[in-house]
VEXDREN-2710 file (C-alpha; in Angstrom, 1 decimal):
% VEXDREN-2710
k/r/px/py/pz
1/MET/-77.9/223.3/-52.3
2/THR/-74.2/224.3/-52.2
3/GLU/-71.4/222.0/-53.5
4/HIS/-70.3/221.5/-49.9
5/THR/-73.8/220.5/-48.8
6/GLU/-74.2/218.1/-51.7
7/ARG/-70.8/216.5/-50.9
8/LEU/-71.7/216.1/-47.2
9/LYS/-75.1/214.6/-48.2
10/ALA/-73.5/212.1/-50.5
11/GLU/-70.9/211.1/-47.9
12/SER/-73.5/210.7/-45.2
13/GLU/-75.8/208.5/-47.4
14/PHE/-72.8/206.4/-48.5
15/TRP/-71.6/205.6/-45.0
16/ASP/-75.2/205.2/-43.6
17/LYS/-75.7/202.5/-46.3
18/ASN/-72.2/201.0/-45.6
19/ILE/-72.8/200.8/-41.8
20/SER/-76.4/199.4/-42.3
21/GLU/-75.1/196.6/-44.5
22/MET/-72.4/195.8/-41.9
23/LEU/-74.9/195.7/-39.1
24/SER/-77.2/193.3/-41.0
25/ASP/-75.1/190.3/-39.9
26/VAL/-73.0/191.7/-37.1
27/GLU/-73.0/189.8/-33.7
28/ARG/-72.3/191.2/-30.3
29/ALA/-69.0/189.3/-30.2
30/ASP/-67.9/191.2/-33.3
31/LEU/-68.2/194.5/-31.5
32/GLN/-65.7/193.3/-28.8
33/VAL/-62.3/195.0/-28.7
34/GLU/-59.8/192.8/-26.8
35/ASP/-57.4/194.5/-24.4
36/GLY/-53.9/194.9/-25.9
37/LYS/-55.2/193.9/-29.4
38/PHE/-55.4/196.3/-32.4
39/ASN/-57.4/194.2/-34.9
40/ASP/-61.0/195.1/-35.6
41/LYS/-63.3/192.0/-35.7
42/LEU/-65.8/193.9/-37.9
43/LYS/-63.0/194.1/-40.5
44/PRO/-61.0/190.9/-40.2
45/GLN/-59.1/191.5/-43.4
46/LEU/-57.3/194.6/-42.1
47/PRO/-54.4/192.8/-40.4
48/PHE/-53.4/191.4/-43.8
49/TYR/-52.9/195.1/-44.8
50/GLY/-50.9/196.0/-41.7
51/LEU/-53.6/198.3/-40.3
52/ASP/-53.4/196.7/-36.8
53/LYS/-49.8/197.9/-36.8
54/ALA/-50.9/201.4/-37.8
55/VAL/-53.5/201.5/-34.9
56/LYS/-50.8/200.4/-32.4
57/MET/-48.4/203.1/-33.7
58/VAL/-51.1/205.7/-33.2
59/VAL/-51.6/204.6/-29.6
60/ASP/-47.8/204.5/-29.0
61/ILE/-47.3/208.1/-30.4
62/PHE/-50.1/209.4/-28.1
63/GLY/-48.5/207.8/-25.1
64/ASP/-50.3/208.0/-21.8
65/LEU/-54.0/208.5/-22.6
66/LYS/-55.5/208.4/-19.1
67/GLY/-57.8/211.4/-18.7
68/LYS/-56.8/212.9/-22.0
69/LYS/-59.5/214.5/-24.1
70/VAL/-59.5/213.1/-27.6
71/LEU/-61.6/214.1/-30.6
72/ASP/-62.2/211.1/-33.0
73/CYS/-63.1/212.6/-36.4
74/GLY/-65.1/210.3/-38.7
75/CYS/-65.6/207.6/-36.0
76/GLY/-67.0/205.1/-38.5
77/ASN/-67.7/201.8/-36.8
78/GLY/-66.3/203.0/-33.4
79/PHE/-63.2/200.8/-33.3
80/MET/-60.6/203.6/-32.7
81/ALA/-62.9/205.4/-30.2
82/THR/-63.2/202.2/-28.3
83/VAL/-59.5/201.4/-28.4
84/LEU/-58.6/204.8/-27.0
85/ALA/-61.3/204.7/-24.4
86/LYS/-60.0/201.4/-23.2
87/HIS/-56.6/203.1/-22.8
88/GLY/-58.3/205.7/-20.5
89/ALA/-59.0/208.5/-22.9
90/LEU/-62.1/210.6/-22.7
91/VAL/-63.3/210.4/-26.4
92/THR/-65.7/212.7/-28.3
93/ALA/-66.5/210.8/-31.5
94/ILE/-68.1/212.6/-34.4
95/ASP/-69.3/211.6/-37.8
96/ILE/-71.6/212.9/-40.5
97/SER/-73.3/209.5/-40.7
98/GLU/-76.0/209.0/-38.0
99/LYS/-75.6/205.2/-38.4
100/SER/-71.8/205.4/-37.7
101/VAL/-72.5/207.5/-34.6
102/GLU/-75.1/204.9/-33.4
103/LEU/-72.7/202.0/-34.0
104/THR/-69.9/203.8/-32.1
105/ARG/-72.2/204.4/-29.2
106/ASN/-73.3/200.7/-29.1
107/ARG/-69.7/199.5/-29.4
108/ALA/-68.6/201.6/-26.5
109/LEU/-71.5/200.2/-24.5
110/VAL/-70.6/196.6/-25.4
111/ASN/-67.0/197.2/-24.3
112/GLY/-67.9/198.8/-21.0
113/VAL/-66.5/202.2/-21.9
114/SER/-69.7/204.2/-22.7
115/ASP/-68.9/206.6/-19.9
116/ASN/-65.7/207.5/-21.7
117/VAL/-67.2/208.0/-25.2
118/ASN/-69.5/210.8/-26.2
119/THR/-70.9/210.7/-29.7
120/LEU/-72.2/213.5/-31.9
121/VAL/-73.3/213.9/-35.5
122/MET/-71.1/216.7/-36.8
123/ASP/-69.3/218.0/-39.9
124/PHE/-65.5/217.7/-39.5
125/GLU/-65.0/220.8/-41.7
126/GLU/-67.1/222.9/-39.2
127/LEU/-66.2/221.8/-35.7
128/GLU/-68.6/223.1/-33.0
129/PHE/-66.1/223.1/-30.1
130/GLU/-64.4/225.8/-28.2
131/ASP/-60.8/226.6/-29.0
132/GLU/-58.2/224.4/-27.3
133/SER/-60.7/221.8/-26.2
134/PHE/-58.7/218.6/-26.9
135/ASP/-55.4/217.1/-26.0
136/PHE/-55.4/215.0/-29.1
137/VAL/-57.3/214.6/-32.4
138/VAL/-57.5/211.3/-34.3
139/GLY/-59.0/209.9/-37.5
140/ASN/-59.0/206.9/-39.7
141/PHE/-59.2/207.5/-43.5
142/VAL/-60.9/210.8/-43.1
143/LEU/-58.5/213.5/-44.3
144/HIS/-58.8/212.4/-47.9
145/HIS/-62.5/212.9/-47.8
146/ILE/-62.4/216.5/-46.9
147/GLU/-60.9/219.8/-48.0
148/ILE/-57.6/220.3/-46.3
149/ASP/-57.7/224.1/-46.5
150/LYS/-60.9/224.1/-44.5
151/THR/-60.2/221.3/-42.0
152/GLY/-56.5/222.0/-41.2
153/PRO/-57.4/225.3/-39.3
154/GLU/-60.3/223.5/-37.6
155/ILE/-58.0/220.8/-36.2
156/LYS/-55.4/223.4/-35.1
157/LYS/-58.1/225.5/-33.4
158/VAL/-59.5/222.8/-31.2
159/LEU/-56.1/221.4/-30.2
160/LYS/-54.5/222.5/-26.9
161/PRO/-50.9/224.0/-27.2
162/GLY/-48.5/221.0/-27.7
163/GLY/-51.4/218.8/-28.7
164/LYS/-51.2/216.2/-31.5
165/ALA/-53.5/215.1/-34.3
166/ILE/-52.8/211.7/-35.8
167/PHE/-54.5/210.2/-38.9
168/ILE/-54.2/206.9/-40.6
169/GLU/-54.5/207.7/-44.3
170/THR/-54.1/206.4/-47.8
171/SER/-51.2/207.8/-49.7
172/ALA/-50.8/208.8/-53.3
173/GLN/-47.0/208.6/-53.4
174/ASN/-46.9/205.3/-55.3
175/LYS/-47.9/206.1/-58.9
176/LEU/-48.2/202.5/-59.9
177/LEU/-50.8/201.9/-57.2
178/MET/-52.6/205.0/-58.1
179/MET/-52.8/203.9/-61.7
180/ALA/-54.2/200.5/-60.7
181/ARG/-56.7/202.2/-58.3
182/ASP/-57.9/204.6/-61.1
183/CYS/-58.2/201.9/-63.7
184/LEU/-59.5/198.9/-61.8
185/THR/-61.5/199.8/-58.7
186/GLY/-65.3/199.7/-59.4
187/ARG/-64.6/197.6/-62.5
188/TYR/-63.8/193.9/-63.4
189/GLY/-65.1/192.7/-60.0
190/VAL/-62.7/194.9/-58.0
191/PRO/-64.7/196.6/-55.2
192/LYS/-64.7/200.3/-54.7
193/TYR/-64.8/201.3/-51.0
194/GLY/-65.1/205.1/-51.1
195/THR/-67.1/207.9/-52.7
196/ASP/-66.3/209.5/-56.0
197/ASP/-65.0/212.7/-54.2
198/GLU/-62.3/211.0/-52.2
199/ALA/-58.7/210.5/-53.2
200/PRO/-55.5/209.4/-51.4
201/LEU/-53.4/212.1/-49.9
202/GLY/-50.6/213.4/-52.1
203/LEU/-47.5/215.5/-51.3
204/GLU/-49.5/218.7/-52.1
205/GLN/-51.9/218.0/-49.2
206/THR/-49.2/216.9/-46.7
207/ASN/-47.1/220.0/-47.6
208/GLU/-50.2/222.2/-47.0
209/LEU/-50.6/220.6/-43.6
210/ASN/-47.0/221.1/-42.8
211/LYS/-47.3/224.8/-43.5
212/MET/-50.5/225.1/-41.4
213/PHE/-48.7/223.4/-38.5
214/ASP/-45.5/225.4/-38.7
215/GLY/-43.4/222.6/-40.0
216/LYS/-44.7/220.1/-37.5
217/CYS/-46.1/217.5/-39.9
218/ARG/-44.5/214.1/-39.8
219/LEU/-45.3/211.1/-42.0
220/HIS/-44.8/207.5/-40.6
221/TYR/-44.9/204.3/-42.5
222/PRO/-45.6/201.4/-40.1
223/SER/-45.5/198.8/-42.9
224/LEU/-45.1/198.5/-46.7
225/VAL/-48.4/197.7/-48.4
226/PHE/-47.6/197.4/-52.1
227/PHE/-47.7/193.8/-53.4
228/ARG/-50.6/193.0/-51.0
229/LEU/-52.7/195.8/-52.5
230/LEU/-51.8/194.8/-56.1
231/SER/-52.9/191.3/-55.3
232/GLY/-56.3/192.7/-54.4
233/TYR/-56.6/194.4/-57.8
234/ILE/-55.5/191.4/-59.8
235/SER/-58.1/188.6/-59.7
236/CYS/-55.7/185.8/-60.7
237/PHE/-53.3/186.8/-57.8
238/LYS/-55.3/185.3/-55.0
239/GLY/-55.4/182.3/-52.7
240/PRO/-53.7/181.5/-49.4
241/THR/-50.3/180.6/-50.8
242/LEU/-50.1/183.8/-52.9
243/MET/-51.4/185.9/-50.0
244/ARG/-48.5/184.6/-47.9
245/LEU/-46.1/185.3/-50.7
246/VAL/-47.1/189.0/-51.2
247/TYR/-47.2/189.5/-47.5
248/ARG/-43.6/188.3/-47.2
249/LEU/-42.5/190.3/-50.3
250/ASP/-43.9/193.5/-48.7
251/SER/-42.2/192.7/-45.3
252/ALA/-38.8/191.9/-46.9
253/THR/-38.9/195.0/-49.0
254/TYR/-39.8/197.1/-45.9
255/ASN/-36.8/195.7/-44.0
256/ILE/-34.2/195.6/-46.7
257/PHE/-35.0/198.8/-48.6
258/PRO/-36.1/201.5/-46.0
259/GLY/-36.0/204.1/-48.7
260/LEU/-39.0/202.4/-50.4
261/ARG/-41.3/202.6/-47.3
262/ARG/-42.8/205.9/-48.4
263/PHE/-44.3/204.1/-51.4
264/THR/-46.8/202.1/-49.2
265/TYR/-50.5/202.7/-49.7
266/TYR/-51.1/203.4/-46.0
267/MET/-49.4/206.0/-43.9
268/ILE/-49.7/207.9/-40.6
269/VAL/-49.9/211.7/-40.6
270/GLU/-48.8/213.3/-37.3
271/LEU/-49.5/216.9/-36.7
272/GLU/-48.4/218.9/-33.6
273/LYS/-49.6/222.3/-32.5
END
């Protein structure tokens, strides 16, 4: 078994287990995606980290999605595929996890957009589509799980001329957050959400993407997530009052010091062919 095959197997097993645990207590109502809303009921904690704003920014950057062909890479629980389909996109959703693909298919059905969502089990690093098949490519927290030098050309290959690829990703630009992540996640009661192979995107990876896409890589920072993330790492820094405090600290810093926005933990990577 090659290193690539072993890594894919580990990723597939990890996310199959993750989705199976999620489905054990999920209700039909949790699969609903409300029109005009960008919060995922399966992950109610995400608005606290500003990820509803990130999803809205993705939709806004794409613009008119009616009839547009979109490839959702690493579709996960199907939230992004469903949001885009409800905006009129024709979505092909892929994942290496069979459980993720199954959940995405069911979520599209519950939301009445199953005709607009096609699901496939597929490796993001070896896309099985014809050249220039899609208007847009999208992904949530997927680039930092793969090898950029292999996947970048695959993304560019399947995009139509002028097409865009947009990814919500974790960022490695804040060294303090990276140190806390390395030292605390998976220890001291701090949960670890990813596999051992993944790591937030650094400038090396985004610069590589910028070269692949001829200087058309743009980074967006829809919100500053710094104090909020630290509060999750420090067990004594919890409770509703402190959660409101760290949220306001992040918001104030974002508005007062725009130069610090790039030190957020979450960013949007926009690529244009």
